[in-house]
N, C-alpha and C positions, 0 to 999 in steps of 0.2 A: 348424234347418239346410235350406236346400234342397237337393236333390240334381235331378238329371237325370230322375228317377223318382219323386220325391217330397218330402218332408220328416218329420225326425225329428220325434219330441217332445220331446226334452231333448237336448244336449250339454251336459256339463260337461269345461271341459279346467283340468288344472293342470301344473305343472312338467315331473313326469314323467310324466304317462297323457292318457288321452282315455278320459271313457265317454258312451256313446251309448245313450240309453235308448228307448225304446217301451215304450209306456203302451195295455194292452189290459182290457177287460172280459170277463170270463168268460162270458157271456150262455147259462148252464145245462152251458158246456161243463169237463172235466176242467183242473184247474192245470197238468198239463203240456203239454197239446195248446195252451193257450190261449201260454205262456211259450214254449213249443218255436215256434211260431206268430211271434211277435214276432221273435225271435230269427232267427230263416228271413226276415221281412219288411227286419229291416235288413241283413243279406246279398244279399237279391234285389232292393233297391231303391238299393245301392251308397251308403246313406247313412256307411259308414267310407272310401270309396275316397280322400275328400279329405283325410284324416288320416295315408294308410299311408306317407307319405313325411317324416314330420316326427320318424321317431326316436320319437315316444313309445310307449309299450304301451297298448294298446288293450282296452277294456274293452266288451263287447254286454252289454248288461242287458235282458230281457224281464219289465216288469211287471204283476202283474194284480189286478186289482180285482173285487170282488165286486156283481154287479148287484143282488144284492138288498139292497146298503146296506149290509154287513158293513166296509166297507172295505180295503185291500188286503190282498190274500190272500199274498201273496208275492213273490219274485222269484226269476229263474233268469239267471246271467251265464254269457257264453262271450267267448271270444276269438277 
């Protein structure tokens, strides 16, 4: 989904909710830092703005993957 400041990685909409996912590699950084950076990027770049008026519950999700090929390390959700 394109915004003025960039593009979100994944948007999922349901009847009642919008989920905005930002996917990040850890690149040797700790999980919490990378996950928080992903959530901050969603806010800073305004990825959620176009959905703010539709009345749906919004979830921002930072998903962190291992740069060492160990798959997904986890995710952090914010509103």
